[in-house]
C-alpha positions as CSV (number, residue, x, y, z in Angstrom):
1,M,-11.0,47.6,9.5
2,K,-7.7,48.0,7.7
3,P,-5.7,51.0,8.7
4,K,-5.5,53.9,6.1
5,F,-2.1,54.8,5.0
6,K,-1.7,58.5,4.3
7,R,0.9,59.9,2.1
8,R,3.8,61.2,4.1
9,K,4.1,65.0,4.2
10,P,7.7,66.2,3.6
11,L,9.5,67.3,6.7
12,A,11.8,69.6,4.9
13,R,11.2,73.3,4.4
14,P,8.7,74.0,1.6
15,G,10.1,75.5,-1.6
16,V,12.6,74.8,-4.3
17,F,16.1,73.6,-3.5
18,D,18.0,76.6,-5.0
19,P,21.8,76.4,-5.1
20,T,22.0,80.2,-5.4
21,D,20.2,80.7,-2.2
22,T,23.2,81.1,0.1
23,R,21.1,81.8,3.1
24,H,19.6,78.3,3.1
25,V,22.1,76.4,0.9
26,K,25.8,75.8,1.7
27,H,28.3,75.4,-1.2
28,T,31.4,73.2,-0.9
29,R,34.0,72.6,-3.6
30,M,35.0,68.9,-3.7
31,G,37.5,68.4,-6.5
32,V,35.6,68.7,-9.8
33,W,32.3,68.6,-7.9
34,D,30.1,71.4,-6.6
35,F,28.4,70.2,-3.5
36,Y,25.2,72.0,-2.3
37,E,23.7,71.1,1.1
38,E,20.7,72.7,2.8
39,R,21.5,74.5,5.9
40,P,19.4,73.4,8.9
41,Y,16.4,75.7,8.9
42,N,15.6,74.6,12.5
43,A,19.2,74.8,13.8
44,P,18.2,76.6,17.1
45,I,16.4,73.4,18.2
46,P,18.9,71.0,19.8
47,Y,19.2,67.7,18.0
48,S,16.5,68.7,15.6
49,S,17.9,66.5,12.8
50,R,17.7,63.5,15.0
51,L,14.1,64.4,16.0
52,E,13.3,64.7,12.4
53,T,14.7,61.2,11.8
54,Y,12.7,59.7,14.7
55,A,9.5,61.5,13.3
56,Q,10.2,59.7,10.0
57,L,10.6,56.5,11.9
58,F,7.2,56.8,13.6
59,E,5.5,57.7,10.3
60,G,6.8,54.5,8.8
61,I,5.4,52.2,11.6
62,P,2.0,51.6,10.0
63,F,3.7,50.5,6.8
64,A,6.2,48.3,8.7
65,W,3.2,46.7,10.6
66,R,1.5,46.1,7.2
67,M,4.7,44.5,6.0
68,M,4.9,42.1,9.0
69,K,1.2,41.1,8.5
70,D,1.9,40.3,4.8
71,I,5.0,38.3,5.6
72,C,3.4,36.4,8.4
73,S,0.5,35.4,6.1
74,M,3.0,33.7,3.8
75,R,3.5,30.0,4.0
76,R,6.1,28.9,6.6
77,C,7.2,32.5,7.2
78,L,5.5,32.9,10.6
79,S,7.2,29.9,12.1
80,L,10.5,30.8,10.6
81,I,10.3,34.4,12.0
82,C,9.5,33.0,15.5
83,L,12.5,30.7,15.3
84,Y,14.6,33.6,14.1
85,I,13.6,35.8,17.0
86,L,14.3,33.0,19.5
87,V,17.7,32.4,18.1
88,E,18.5,36.1,18.1
89,V,17.4,36.5,21.8
90,A,19.6,33.6,22.8
91,R,22.6,35.1,20.9
92,S,22.0,38.5,22.5
93,L,22.2,36.9,26.0
94,I,25.4,34.9,25.4
95,P,27.7,38.0,26.0
96,A,26.1,38.6,29.4
97,V,26.5,34.9,30.3
98,S,30.2,35.0,29.2
99,L,30.7,38.2,31.3
100,W,29.2,36.4,34.3
101,Y,31.7,33.7,34.0
102,S,34.4,36.3,33.7
103,G,33.1,37.8,37.0
104,Q,33.3,34.4,38.6
105,L,37.0,34.3,37.5
106,V,37.6,37.6,39.2
107,L,36.0,36.3,42.4
108,L,38.2,33.2,42.1
109,V,41.3,35.4,41.9
110,E,40.1,37.3,45.0
111,V,39.7,34.1,47.0
112,A,43.0,32.8,45.8
113,V,44.7,36.0,46.9
114,E,43.1,35.9,50.3
115,K,43.4,32.2,51.0
116,R,46.3,31.2,48.8
117,T,44.3,28.4,47.3
118,V,42.4,27.8,44.1
119,D,39.2,25.9,43.9
120,K,39.7,23.6,40.9
121,D,36.1,22.7,40.6
122,I,35.0,26.3,40.3
123,L,37.9,27.0,37.9
124,L,36.9,24.0,35.7
125,R,33.2,25.2,35.7
126,V,34.2,28.7,34.7
127,A,36.5,27.4,31.9
128,G,33.8,25.0,30.8
129,G,31.2,27.8,30.9
130,R,33.3,30.0,28.7
131,I,33.9,27.2,26.2
132,A,30.1,26.4,26.2
133,C,29.4,30.1,25.4
134,T,31.7,30.0,22.5
135,L,30.2,26.7,21.2
136,A,26.6,28.0,21.7
137,E,27.5,31.2,19.8
138,R,28.7,29.1,16.8
139,I,25.7,26.7,16.9
140,L,23.3,29.6,17.1
141,Q,25.0,31.3,14.2
142,Y,24.6,28.2,12.1
143,C,20.9,27.9,13.1
144,R,20.4,31.5,12.2
145,S,21.9,31.0,8.7
146,R,19.7,27.9,8.2
147,I,16.6,30.0,9.1
148,T,17.4,33.2,7.3
149,V,18.2,31.8,3.9
150,P,14.8,30.2,3.1
151,L,13.0,33.1,4.9
152,N,14.8,35.7,2.9
153,R,14.1,33.8,-0.4
154,S,10.4,33.7,0.3
155,I,10.2,37.4,1.3
156,K,12.3,38.4,-1.7
157,Q,10.1,36.5,-4.1
158,Y,6.9,37.9,-2.6
159,Y,7.9,41.5,-2.9
160,S,9.4,40.9,-6.3
161,T,5.9,40.0,-7.4
162,H,4.5,43.0,-5.5
163,I,6.9,45.4,-7.3
164,F,6.3,43.8,-10.7
165,Q,2.6,44.2,-10.4
166,A,2.9,47.8,-9.2
167,M,5.1,48.7,-12.2
168,A,3.0,46.7,-14.7
169,R,-0.2,48.7,-13.9
170,L,1.2,52.1,-14.7
171,D,0.1,53.8,-17.9
172,L,2.6,55.5,-20.3
173,P,2.6,59.1,-19.1
174,T,2.8,58.1,-15.5
175,F,5.6,55.6,-16.1
176,E,7.6,58.2,-18.1
177,D,7.4,60.8,-15.3
178,P,10.9,61.2,-13.9
179,A,9.5,61.6,-10.4
180,V,7.7,58.2,-10.7
181,Q,10.9,56.7,-12.2
182,R,12.9,57.8,-9.1
183,Q,10.1,56.4,-6.8
184,L,10.2,53.1,-8.6
185,E,14.0,52.9,-8.4
186,S,14.0,53.7,-4.7
187,A,11.5,50.8,-4.1
188,W,13.3,48.4,-6.4
189,T,16.6,48.4,-4.4
190,T,16.7,44.6,-4.1
191,S,20.2,43.3,-4.1
192,W,21.1,39.7,-4.9
193,K,21.4,39.1,-1.2
194,S,18.2,40.4,0.3
195,S,15.3,42.7,-0.1
196,I,14.0,45.9,1.6
197,A,11.6,43.9,3.7
198,W,14.1,41.4,4.9
199,E,16.7,44.1,5.7
200,T,14.0,45.9,7.7
201,I,13.3,42.8,9.7
202,E,17.0,42.3,10.3
203,I,17.7,45.9,11.4
204,T,14.6,45.9,13.7
205,T,15.6,42.6,15.3
206,N,19.2,43.7,15.7
207,M,18.1,46.9,17.3
208,F,16.1,45.1,20.0
209,M,18.7,42.4,20.4
210,T,21.4,45.1,20.8
211,S,19.4,46.7,23.6
212,I,19.0,43.4,25.3
213,R,22.7,42.7,25.0
214,L,23.6,46.1,26.4
215,L,21.3,46.0,29.4
216,S,22.2,42.4,30.2
217,Q,25.9,43.1,30.2
218,L,25.5,46.2,32.3
219,S,23.3,44.4,34.9
220,V,25.9,41.5,35.2
221,L,28.8,44.0,35.4
222,I,27.1,46.0,38.2
223,N,26.4,42.8,40.1
224,I,30.1,41.7,39.8
225,L,31.7,44.9,40.7
226,R,29.4,46.0,43.4
227,D,31.6,44.7,46.2
228,Q,35.0,45.4,44.6
229,R,37.0,48.2,46.2
230,D,38.1,49.8,42.9
231,G,35.3,48.4,40.8
232,P,32.9,51.4,40.7
233,L,35.8,53.9,40.2
234,L,37.4,52.0,37.4
235,A,34.0,51.4,35.8
236,I,33.1,55.2,35.9
237,L,36.5,56.1,34.4
238,S,36.3,53.5,31.7
239,F,32.7,54.2,30.6
240,S,33.2,58.0,30.8
241,Q,35.6,57.9,28.0
242,C,33.2,56.2,25.6
243,L,30.3,58.3,26.7
244,F,32.4,61.5,26.2
245,Q,33.3,60.2,22.7
246,W,29.6,59.5,21.9
247,F,28.2,62.9,23.1
248,S,31.1,64.9,21.6
249,M,30.7,63.7,18.0
250,R,28.9,66.0,15.6
251,G,28.2,66.4,11.9
252,P,30.3,64.4,9.4
253,S,32.5,62.9,12.2
254,L,29.4,61.2,13.5
255,D,28.8,59.6,10.2
256,P,32.1,59.1,8.5
257,L,30.9,56.3,6.2
258,G,27.6,57.8,5.3
259,W,25.5,55.4,7.4
260,L,23.0,58.0,8.6
261,P,20.1,59.3,6.5
262,P,21.4,62.1,4.2
263,S,20.3,65.6,4.4
264,L,18.9,67.5,1.5
265,W,21.8,67.9,-0.9
266,A,22.8,68.0,-4.5
267,A,26.1,67.6,-6.4
268,T,27.0,68.6,-10.0
269,T,30.1,69.2,-12.0
270,K,30.8,71.8,-14.6
271,N,34.4,70.6,-15.3
272,Q,34.3,70.0,-19.1
273,D,37.4,67.8,-19.1
274,Y,35.9,65.5,-16.4
275,I,32.6,65.3,-18.4
276,R,34.5,64.5,-21.6
277,M,36.5,61.8,-19.7
278,Q,33.3,60.1,-18.7
279,G,32.0,60.4,-22.3
280,Y,35.1,58.8,-23.7
281,K,34.8,56.0,-21.2
282,H,31.2,55.3,-22.3
283,V,32.3,55.3,-25.9
284,V,34.8,52.5,-25.4
285,D,32.9,50.4,-22.9
286,N,29.5,50.4,-24.6
287,P,29.0,47.7,-27.2
288,L,26.7,50.0,-29.1
289,H,29.6,52.2,-30.1
290,R,32.1,49.4,-30.8
291,K,31.5,49.3,-34.6
292,E,32.2,53.0,-35.0
293,V,35.3,52.8,-32.8
294,V,36.8,49.9,-34.8
295,A,35.6,50.9,-38.3
296,G,36.6,54.6,-37.7
297,N,40.1,53.6,-36.4
298,L,39.3,55.7,-33.3
299,S,41.1,53.8,-30.6
300,E,44.4,55.8,-30.6
301,H,42.6,59.1,-31.0
302,L,40.2,58.4,-28.1
303,S,43.1,57.2,-25.9
304,H,45.0,60.5,-26.7
305,L,41.9,62.6,-25.9
306,Y,41.3,60.7,-22.7
307,K,44.9,61.0,-21.6
308,D,45.0,64.8,-22.2
309,A,41.7,65.3,-20.4
310,S,42.8,63.2,-17.5
311,A,46.1,65.1,-17.2
312,R,44.2,68.4,-17.0
313,V,41.8,67.2,-14.3
314,G,44.6,65.5,-12.3
315,D,43.8,63.6,-9.1
316,D,40.4,65.3,-8.7
317,A,39.0,62.9,-11.4
318,M,36.9,60.9,-8.9
319,D,33.3,59.9,-8.8
320,F,31.2,62.0,-6.3
321,P,30.6,59.2,-3.8
322,E,34.3,58.5,-3.6
323,I,35.4,62.1,-3.2
324,R,32.6,62.8,-0.7
325,R,33.8,59.8,1.4
326,A,37.3,61.2,1.3
327,F,36.1,64.6,2.6
328,L,34.0,63.0,5.4
329,V,36.8,60.7,6.8
330,R,39.6,63.3,6.8
331,D,40.9,63.9,10.3
332,R,40.0,67.1,12.1
333,L,42.0,68.3,15.1
334,T,39.5,69.4,17.7
335,L,39.5,69.9,21.5
336,T,37.4,66.8,22.0
337,S,39.8,64.6,20.0
338,I,42.7,65.9,22.1
339,L,40.9,65.2,25.4
340,R,39.7,61.8,24.3
341,E,43.1,60.0,24.5
342,P,44.0,61.2,28.1
343,L,40.6,60.0,29.3
344,R,41.4,56.6,27.9
345,E,44.5,56.4,30.1
346,L,42.8,57.3,33.4
347,P,41.9,53.7,34.4
348,Q,45.5,52.7,34.1
349,I,46.7,55.7,36.1
350,V,44.2,54.9,38.9
351,F,45.3,51.2,38.8
352,T,48.9,52.2,39.2
353,L,48.2,54.5,42.1
354,R,46.2,51.8,43.8
355,A,49.0,49.3,43.2
356,I,51.5,51.6,45.0
357,Q,49.0,52.1,47.9
358,Y,47.8,48.5,48.2
359,P,50.4,46.1,46.6
360,I,48.5,43.1,47.8
361,S,45.4,44.1,45.7
362,I,47.3,44.1,42.4
363,P,45.9,40.8,41.1
364,I,42.3,41.7,42.0
365,S,42.6,45.2,40.6
366,L,44.3,43.9,37.5
367,A,41.5,41.3,36.9
368,S,38.8,44.0,37.5
369,L,40.5,46.4,35.2
370,T,40.8,43.9,32.4
371,L,37.2,42.9,32.9
372,I,36.0,46.5,32.9
373,T,38.1,47.5,30.0
374,Q,36.8,44.7,27.8
375,T,33.2,45.4,28.8
376,A,33.7,49.2,28.2
377,N,35.0,48.5,24.7
378,S,32.1,46.2,24.1
379,F,29.7,48.7,25.6
380,S,31.1,51.5,23.4
381,S,30.8,49.5,20.2
382,T,27.3,48.3,21.2
383,L,26.2,51.8,22.0
384,F,27.4,53.1,18.6
385,Q,25.7,50.1,16.9
386,L,22.4,50.9,18.7
387,F,22.7,54.5,17.7
388,G,23.5,53.7,14.1
389,E,20.7,51.1,13.9
390,S,18.1,53.6,15.1
391,F,18.9,55.8,12.1
392,S,19.1,52.8,9.8
393,L,15.7,51.7,11.0
394,S,14.3,55.1,10.2
395,E,15.7,54.8,6.7
396,Q,14.4,51.3,6.3
397,F,10.9,52.2,7.4
398,A,11.0,55.0,4.8
399,S,12.0,52.4,2.2
400,V,9.1,50.1,3.3
401,R,6.7,53.1,2.9
402,K,8.0,53.7,-0.6
403,L,7.6,49.9,-1.3
404,Y,3.9,50.1,-0.6
405,E,3.3,53.6,-2.0
406,I,4.3,52.5,-5.5
407,S,1.2,50.4,-5.7
408,M,-0.9,53.5,-4.9
409,I,0.6,55.8,-7.6
410,P,-2.4,57.2,-9.5
411,N,-2.4,56.8,-13.3
412,R,-2.7,60.0,-15.3
413,V,-5.0,58.3,-17.8
414,V,-8.1,57.8,-15.7
415,D,-10.1,54.7,-16.5
416,G,-13.7,55.0,-17.9
417,T,-16.8,53.4,-16.5
418,I,-18.7,52.4,-19.7
419,S,-18.3,48.9,-21.2
420,F,-17.3,48.7,-24.8
421,P,-18.8,47.6,-27.2
422,E,-22.3,47.0,-26.1
423,N,-22.7,44.3,-28.7
424,Q,-19.5,42.3,-29.5
425,Q,-20.8,41.2,-32.9
426,T,-20.6,44.8,-34.2
427,L,-16.8,44.7,-34.0
428,K,-16.5,42.6,-37.2
429,H,-17.8,45.7,-39.0
430,G,-15.3,47.9,-37.4
431,V,-15.6,51.0,-35.2
432,S,-15.9,54.7,-36.1
433,I,-13.4,57.4,-34.9
434,E,-13.9,61.1,-34.7
435,F,-11.5,63.8,-33.7
436,R,-13.0,67.1,-32.7
437,N,-10.6,70.0,-32.5
438,V,-7.9,67.9,-30.9
439,S,-4.6,69.4,-29.8
440,F,-1.9,67.6,-27.9
441,K,1.4,68.3,-26.2
442,Y,3.6,65.5,-24.8
443,P,4.2,65.7,-21.1
444,G,6.8,68.3,-20.3
445,A,6.9,69.6,-23.9
446,D,6.2,73.2,-24.8
447,K,5.5,72.5,-28.5
448,Y,2.3,71.1,-29.8
449,A,2.5,67.6,-31.4
450,L,-1.0,68.0,-32.8
451,R,-2.9,71.3,-33.3
452,D,-6.6,71.6,-33.8
453,V,-7.1,68.3,-35.7
454,S,-10.6,67.3,-36.8
455,F,-11.6,64.3,-38.9
456,T,-14.0,61.4,-39.0
457,I,-13.3,57.7,-39.9
458,C,-16.4,55.7,-40.5
459,A,-16.7,52.1,-39.3
460,G,-15.0,49.6,-41.7
461,Q,-13.0,52.3,-43.6
462,L,-9.4,52.0,-44.5
463,C,-7.7,55.3,-43.5
464,V,-4.1,56.1,-44.5
465,I,-2.4,58.9,-42.7
466,V,0.6,60.3,-44.8
467,G,3.0,63.1,-44.3
468,V,6.6,64.0,-43.5
469,N,8.4,62.7,-40.4
470,G,7.4,64.6,-37.3
471,S,4.0,65.8,-38.7
472,G,2.0,64.0,-36.0
473,K,1.0,60.7,-37.6
474,S,2.2,58.5,-34.8
475,T,0.7,60.8,-32.2
476,I,-2.8,60.3,-33.7
477,L,-2.5,56.5,-33.2
478,K,-1.3,57.0,-29.6
479,L,-4.3,59.1,-28.9
480,I,-6.7,56.6,-30.5
481,S,-5.2,53.8,-28.3
482,R,-5.5,56.3,-25.4
483,L,-1.8,56.0,-24.4
484,Y,-2.3,59.7,-23.8
485,D,-5.3,62.0,-23.4
486,P,-5.6,65.0,-25.6
487,S,-4.6,68.4,-24.2
488,E,-7.6,70.0,-25.9
489,G,-10.6,68.7,-27.8
490,T,-12.6,65.4,-27.8
491,I,-12.1,61.9,-29.3
492,L,-15.2,59.8,-30.0
493,I,-15.2,56.0,-30.6
494,D,-18.5,54.8,-32.0
495,G,-20.0,58.2,-31.0
496,Q,-18.9,57.9,-27.3
497,D,-16.2,60.0,-25.6
498,I,-13.1,57.8,-25.4
499,K,-12.5,59.0,-21.8
500,T,-15.8,57.3,-20.7
501,L,-14.9,53.9,-22.0
502,K,-13.2,51.2,-19.9
503,L,-9.6,51.1,-20.9
504,R,-9.4,47.3,-20.8
505,D,-12.4,47.0,-23.1
506,L,-11.1,49.7,-25.5
507,R,-7.7,48.3,-25.9
508,R,-9.0,44.8,-26.3
509,T,-10.8,45.9,-29.5
510,M,-7.6,47.2,-31.0
511,A,-4.5,45.6,-32.6
512,I,-1.6,48.1,-32.7
513,L,1.8,48.1,-34.3
514,F,3.9,51.2,-33.5
515,Q,6.7,52.6,-35.5
516,D,9.0,52.4,-32.5
517,Y,8.0,48.8,-31.7
518,T,10.1,46.7,-29.3
519,H,10.8,43.0,-28.9
520,F,10.7,41.5,-25.5
521,P,13.7,39.6,-24.1
522,L,11.9,36.4,-24.5
523,S,11.7,33.6,-27.1
524,I,10.4,34.3,-30.6
525,K,7.3,32.1,-29.7
526,D,6.6,34.2,-26.6
527,N,7.1,37.4,-28.5
528,I,4.4,36.5,-31.0
529,A,2.1,34.8,-28.5
530,L,1.9,38.0,-26.3
531,G,0.1,39.6,-29.2
532,N,-3.0,37.8,-27.8
533,P,-2.8,36.5,-24.2
534,D,-6.1,34.7,-24.6
535,I,-4.6,32.2,-27.1
536,A,-1.0,32.5,-26.2
537,Y,-0.6,28.8,-25.5
538,D,-1.9,27.7,-28.9
539,D,1.2,26.8,-30.9
540,D,-0.7,26.5,-34.1
541,K,-2.1,30.0,-33.8
542,V,1.4,31.3,-33.1
543,R,2.8,29.6,-36.2
544,E,-0.1,30.9,-38.3
545,A,0.5,34.5,-37.1
546,A,4.2,34.1,-38.0
547,R,3.2,32.9,-41.5
548,L,0.8,35.9,-41.9
549,G,3.6,38.2,-40.9
550,G,6.0,36.6,-43.3
551,A,8.4,35.5,-40.5
552,D,7.9,31.7,-40.5
553,G,10.5,31.1,-43.2
554,F,13.5,32.6,-41.4
555,I,12.3,31.4,-38.0
556,D,12.5,27.8,-39.0
557,K,16.1,28.3,-40.1
558,L,17.2,29.5,-36.6
559,P,19.1,27.0,-34.4
560,D,16.1,26.7,-31.9
561,G,13.4,27.8,-34.3
562,F,10.5,29.4,-32.4
563,H,12.3,28.8,-29.1
564,T,15.2,31.1,-30.1
565,Y,15.7,34.0,-27.7
566,L,16.0,37.5,-29.3
567,D,17.9,38.7,-26.3
568,R,18.8,36.3,-23.4
569,P,17.4,37.8,-20.2
570,V,19.9,35.9,-17.9
571,R,23.6,36.1,-18.3
572,D,26.1,33.3,-17.7
573,Y,28.6,33.4,-14.9
574,Y,32.2,32.3,-15.3
575,S,35.3,32.0,-13.2
576,A,38.0,34.6,-13.1
577,L,40.0,32.8,-15.9
578,P,39.2,34.3,-19.3
579,E,38.3,32.1,-22.1
580,G,41.3,31.0,-24.2
581,T,43.8,31.1,-21.3
582,T,45.7,28.0,-20.1
583,T,45.5,26.8,-16.5
584,L,48.5,25.8,-14.4
585,F,48.3,22.2,-15.5
586,G,47.9,23.0,-19.2
587,R,44.2,22.8,-19.6
588,Q,42.6,25.1,-22.1
589,V,39.7,27.3,-20.8
590,D,36.7,26.9,-23.0
591,Y,33.1,27.9,-22.0
592,S,31.4,27.0,-25.3
593,K,29.8,23.9,-23.8
594,V,28.4,25.9,-20.9
595,R,26.8,28.4,-23.3
596,G,25.2,25.6,-25.3
597,A,24.0,23.6,-22.3
598,G,21.0,25.8,-21.7
599,R,19.9,25.8,-25.3
600,M,19.6,29.5,-25.1
601,H,20.9,30.6,-28.4
602,T,20.2,34.3,-29.3
603,S,19.6,35.7,-32.7
604,E,20.2,39.3,-32.0
605,T,23.3,39.4,-34.3
606,S,21.7,37.4,-37.1
607,L,18.3,39.0,-37.7
608,S,18.0,41.9,-40.0
609,G,15.9,45.0,-39.4
610,G,13.3,43.7,-41.9
611,Q,13.1,40.3,-40.1
612,M,12.7,42.0,-36.7
613,Q,9.8,44.1,-38.2
614,R,8.2,40.9,-39.6
615,L,8.2,39.5,-36.1
616,A,6.5,42.7,-34.8
617,V,3.8,42.4,-37.6
618,A,3.3,38.7,-36.7
619,R,2.6,39.7,-33.1
620,T,0.0,42.2,-34.3
621,F,-1.6,39.5,-36.5
622,M,-1.7,37.2,-33.5
623,R,-4.1,39.6,-31.9
624,S,-6.3,40.6,-34.8
625,L,-6.1,38.3,-37.8
626,V,-5.5,34.8,-36.7
627,S,-9.2,34.0,-36.6
628,E,-12.0,36.2,-38.0
629,I,-14.6,34.5,-35.8
630,E,-12.7,34.5,-32.5
631,S,-11.0,37.8,-32.7
632,P,-12.5,40.6,-30.5
633,V,-10.7,43.2,-32.6
634,G,-12.5,45.8,-34.6
635,L,-9.8,48.4,-35.1
636,L,-6.3,47.9,-36.6
637,L,-3.7,50.5,-36.1
638,F,-0.4,50.2,-38.1
639,D,2.3,52.9,-37.7
640,E,4.9,52.6,-40.4
641,P,4.8,48.8,-40.5
642,S,6.9,48.6,-43.7
643,A,9.7,51.0,-42.9
644,S,12.4,48.3,-42.8
645,L,10.9,46.0,-45.4
646,D,12.2,45.6,-49.0
647,P,9.7,46.4,-51.8
648,T,8.7,42.8,-52.3
649,A,8.0,42.2,-48.6
650,E,6.2,45.5,-48.4
651,H,3.9,44.6,-51.3
652,D,3.2,41.2,-49.8
653,L,2.4,42.8,-46.4
654,F,0.0,45.3,-48.0
655,Q,-1.8,42.5,-49.8
656,R,-2.2,40.6,-46.5
657,L,-3.4,43.7,-44.7
658,R,-6.1,44.4,-47.3
659,T,-7.3,40.8,-47.5
660,L,-7.2,39.9,-43.9
661,R,-8.7,43.0,-42.4
662,G,-12.1,42.0,-43.7
663,S,-14.6,44.8,-43.0
664,K,-12.8,46.1,-39.9
665,T,-11.6,49.6,-39.5
666,M,-7.9,50.1,-40.3
667,V,-5.7,53.2,-39.7
668,F,-2.4,53.1,-41.5
669,S,0.3,55.7,-41.2
670,S,3.3,56.1,-43.5
671,H,5.6,58.7,-44.9
672,R,5.8,56.8,-48.2
673,F,3.0,56.9,-50.7
674,G,2.5,53.3,-51.8
675,N,-0.3,51.4,-53.6
676,L,-2.2,51.1,-50.3
677,T,-3.2,54.8,-50.7
678,R,-5.0,53.9,-54.0
679,H,-7.4,51.6,-52.1
680,A,-7.9,53.9,-49.1
681,D,-11.4,55.1,-48.3
682,L,-9.8,58.2,-46.6
683,I,-6.4,59.8,-46.8
684,L,-5.3,62.3,-44.2
685,Y,-2.3,64.4,-45.4
686,M,-0.5,66.0,-42.4
687,D,2.0,68.7,-42.2
688,D,3.1,70.9,-39.4
689,M,1.0,69.0,-36.8
690,E,-2.2,69.7,-38.7
691,V,-4.4,67.8,-41.2
692,Q,-3.9,69.9,-44.4
693,E,-5.9,67.7,-46.8
694,A,-8.5,64.9,-46.5
695,G,-10.2,62.7,-49.1
696,T,-9.6,59.7,-51.4
697,H,-6.5,59.4,-53.6
698,D,-8.3,60.4,-56.7
699,E,-9.9,63.4,-54.9
700,L,-6.6,64.7,-53.6
701,I,-4.8,64.2,-56.9
702,A,-7.6,66.2,-58.6
703,R,-7.2,69.0,-56.1
704,N,-3.6,69.3,-57.2
705,G,-2.5,70.3,-53.7
706,E,0.4,69.4,-51.5
707,Y,-0.6,65.7,-51.5
708,A,-0.5,65.6,-55.3
709,R,2.9,67.4,-55.4
710,V,4.5,64.9,-53.0
711,W,2.9,61.9,-54.8
712,S,4.4,63.1,-58.0
713,L,7.8,63.5,-56.5
714,Q,7.8,60.0,-55.1
715,A,6.4,58.6,-58.4
716,E,9.2,60.3,-60.4
717,A,11.8,58.5,-58.2
718,F,10.6,55.1,-59.6
719,L,10.6,56.3,-63.3
């Protein structure tokens, strides 16, 4: 039976993080930033923050165990992980072996002092052993890199697919939720070097190997100094200094570089000059604004504004991470920092006193002191490393938990259980749509986007929704495709509640073109082909869809035709020498051949808005109109499909839509009254988020209402 993973309950105090609550929130001014940090609500409990961290560590163990099982199930990964652990164990024992040889050197000095002779065989063995330890460390480091590179690649690829699938399954309102966005961002923290999973394996292994290295060094040192006259005393004095330093550190001094898990905090700035500075920077470094900057002759004016704002802010104009780091690392004179340095000198003082009392023991004591000092320094750094890794491990386990929890984020649009349609052949005659008192607010909005809307579209009808911008036309299409569920009321598809139908079946019967359509960062061919995944590999169907959308003409004129990328998803990398410069030996730097080598020409600067819209229409045709027999589509939804088209292209598009829809249901929204409304079976005139009038064109003209008035206004514009 697989273990059940419960959602982690927050450890922090329940309630809202309120910066005005001075009892629980501490405010610190950091330059232009206001830093708010939650005061420890459980401060009377010693080391409560550390206990909280370790509690988080134990909560993440089931997810870490699941991660290890997933990784070990991958091809080659189990054997590579076993080799990696063996290499790490060997590396962790090398310092202890090297320390043992150092101890043998101390014994050799002791014998030399007593007998006035040096055993050359032992000396050579000790020297050879030290050299062997150095070589072994280098060889093991090489083996480690040869193991970790392919292992990290496999793990990174596996979890890249995991995250991709977890993100792809989310519906629109869930994906738009800021909390979900933050959750996805925290899970997708994969750098170019490694992934969360591999970093967790590394930190976990390092923590255990650090413990082995620490214990092995201590055991060897105790064995070496056990019979030394001054060994125990020098060891106690040397180690007391680092232990005193470790136990005396608190708060920011314990975490000067921000390695430990952060407490609950927030930072904001109200400095208007600093905010304007950042705005000016975005204006000049964002390609979207470059046309306005150049055409408006704004460069000197923006430079002047930035310079003035920068002068008013002064040296406090720093990003928050930078200024917080400066606050954390600044020196603080405390009693512990004063006592720390004298403690460091105690071993030398004891050695000097012993040298005066027993001059003959100077070589032995000096060798022992050197050995102990080196070991104490190594012990101190290893102890701090172990302490830091314990917190890092807690943070990594929390990241692993988030990595798996994103695949369990529930969608807000709940899937139905009824297959649709019952008879696939009925789709060629279209589907019926009915809105019953439907009202809708977008998530997080206070204002209604639709209010008490009711209408019926019979199967096979052509319905045109007209009205001013913002009247709710696009919202109706989004509700029909069930991107959102209505806040109030019911939507029926072929007489069935839309919420009861399986989402996959419902959307399979629809072909949709939204007003705010997007193009994927893929080739033109792939952009069109994704309109119908079932026939995406049929080049003839792709070309036919492009013809129906009126896009084939300009596509054939592009450098790579259908293989032209609208937006290249991978950038090129170049050396530090800018293009056009001259090298030391007079060669001209030119990267044009590199850009052409991959045959990845982009057309984002050469396609007009109308051409881009034709590509979007072609993608919709790929789904619905390529083949009347094969198409599973019974409902066509077009949201302002002619907004960027010239009159000729718009007329051609309407003719294709009327001819190729056959007897299927079509819903068409527009703010322009074209000749398509003359052929509509039903016109819905919308204003102020409501359906004000409904009927055919002739009926609405005869009523002489708002529809007739707007129709006359648009007709006069062409006279």
